[in-house]
N, C-alpha and C positions, 0 to 999 in steps of 0.2 A: 653279853647279852643284854639287849634293851628291854626295859619294862615301860609299861603305859601306866599313867596317871591322870586324873583329871584334875583340872586346875580352873579356878574362877577369878577373871580379872575385869576391870572397867574395859568397855568395848573400844574407848578411844586409845587406851594405853595398848591394847592388843594390835589394833591398825598401826601405831606407830612402830611397836616393836617387829611386826611382820615387814613393814616397809624398809626398816633398818636392816633385819636379817637378809632379806632379799638383795639390798644393795651391797652386802657384803658376802653374796653367793652362799648362804648357809640357810637351814631351815629354822623356823622359830623354835622347833624343838631341841636343835643343838645349841641355838643362841641361850636358851634356859638352863641346858646341861652345863653350857660353860660357865654360866653365873654361878650356878650351884656349887661346880667345882672350885671356882675362887672363892667362895663364900666357906666352903667346908675344909678347904686345904691350909686355911690361915688359923691362927690362936686368937680368936675374936671373942669378947666377953660380951658383947652387944653388937648390934648392926651399925650402932654409930662409930665403933671401931673399925668398920669395915671401909677402905678407902675405895670410893667409886670412881671410876677412869671419866675423862671428858666424854667418850663415845657411849658409855653406859647413860651418863646425864642427859645426852640429845635424845635418848629415848622417852624419857620420863620428864613429866613437866609439873611442878610444884613438890611440895613434900610428900611423902609415902605416909600412909595411914594403913597400920597392920592391925587387921583384924581375924578374929578365927570365928568360925560358924559353930552354933551350938549342935552338938550332936543329938539325933532323934533317938529317943529310948526305945529299944525292942520290948522292953517290959510291958505287960498288958496289965492296968489298973483292975 
């Protein structure tokens, strides 16, 4: 069963990823799912341990920056 999620990426990365996915006859969702499957199927202690194939490198440009968004508190002051 598929589950929907919301992700935020730089617009330029999304455009490149869409073109890449389309050129390989897959949706952006399936491309993302494939990458998550690869990452979670190995015994990686960090992202640096994950070997990225040449075709994935062609989607990205430059080094990745991993950021997390601050959660909004539901508590009222």
